[in-house]
C-alpha positions in Angstrom: 0.1 0.1 0.1 2.6 2.3 1.0 4.0 2.0 -3.2 0.5 3.3 -3.8 0.5 6.0 -2.1 3.9 7.0 -3.3 2.4 6.8 -6.9 -0.6 9.0 -6.1 1.3 11.5 -4.2 3.2 11.5 -7.5 0.3 11.9 -9.4 -1.5 14.3 -7.4 2.2 16.6 -7.5 2.1 16.1 -11.3 -1.4 17.3 -11.6 -0.7 20.5 -9.3 2.6 21.5 -11.2 -0.3 21.2 -14.2 -2.6 23.3 -12.7 -0.1 25.9 -11.6 1.5 25.8 -15.3 -1.6 26.7 -16.1 -2.7 29.6 -13.8 0.6 31.0 -14.6 0.0 30.8 -17.9 -3.4 32.6 -18.0 -2.5 34.7 -15.4 0.6 36.1 -17.6 -1.8 36.2 -20.7 -4.2 38.6 -18.4 -1.0 40.8 -17.8 -0.6 40.6 -21.3 -4.2 41.9 -22.6 -3.8 44.5 -20.1 -0.4 45.6 -21.0 -2.4 45.4 -24.7 -5.3 47.7 -24.0 -3.0 50.2 -22.0 -1.0 50.7 -25.0 -3.5 50.8 -27.6 -5.6 53.6 -24.9 -1.8 55.5 -24.5 -1.6 55.6 -28.7 -5.5 56.4 -29.3 -4.4 59.1 -26.5 -1.3 60.6 -27.7 -3.3 60.7 -32.1 -6.1 62.7 -30.0 -3.4 65.1 -28.8 -1.8 65.8 -32.3 -5.4 66.0 -33.6 -6.2 68.6 -31.9 -2.7 70.5 -31.5 -3.3 70.4 -35.6 -6.4 71.4 -35.4 -5.6 74.2 -33.3 -2.4 75.3 -35.3 -4.4 74.9 -38.4 -6.3 78.2 -38.2 -2.9 79.5 -37.9 -1.6 78.5 -40.6 -4.7 79.2 -42.5 -4.4 83.3 -41.7 -0.8 83.2 -42.2 -1.1 81.4 -46.0 -4.2 84.2 -46.5 -1.9 87.2 -45.5 1.1 85.9 -47.6 -1.4 86.1 -50.7 -2.5 89.5 -50.3 
């Protein structure tokens, strides 16, 4: 019976390690997904900032072009 207990314990350890590995991989995937969402959010904010900056400056360029054309 001791041999059977050892085999069961080894199988339990292997299963436990497999579960731990799966949990680690799923947690890592979650981190990667979160990092990707943060990155996308940062890029969208940068694009909005550039667009707003251009919208602010364009009237100045138009006024300058109109003035030079006169």
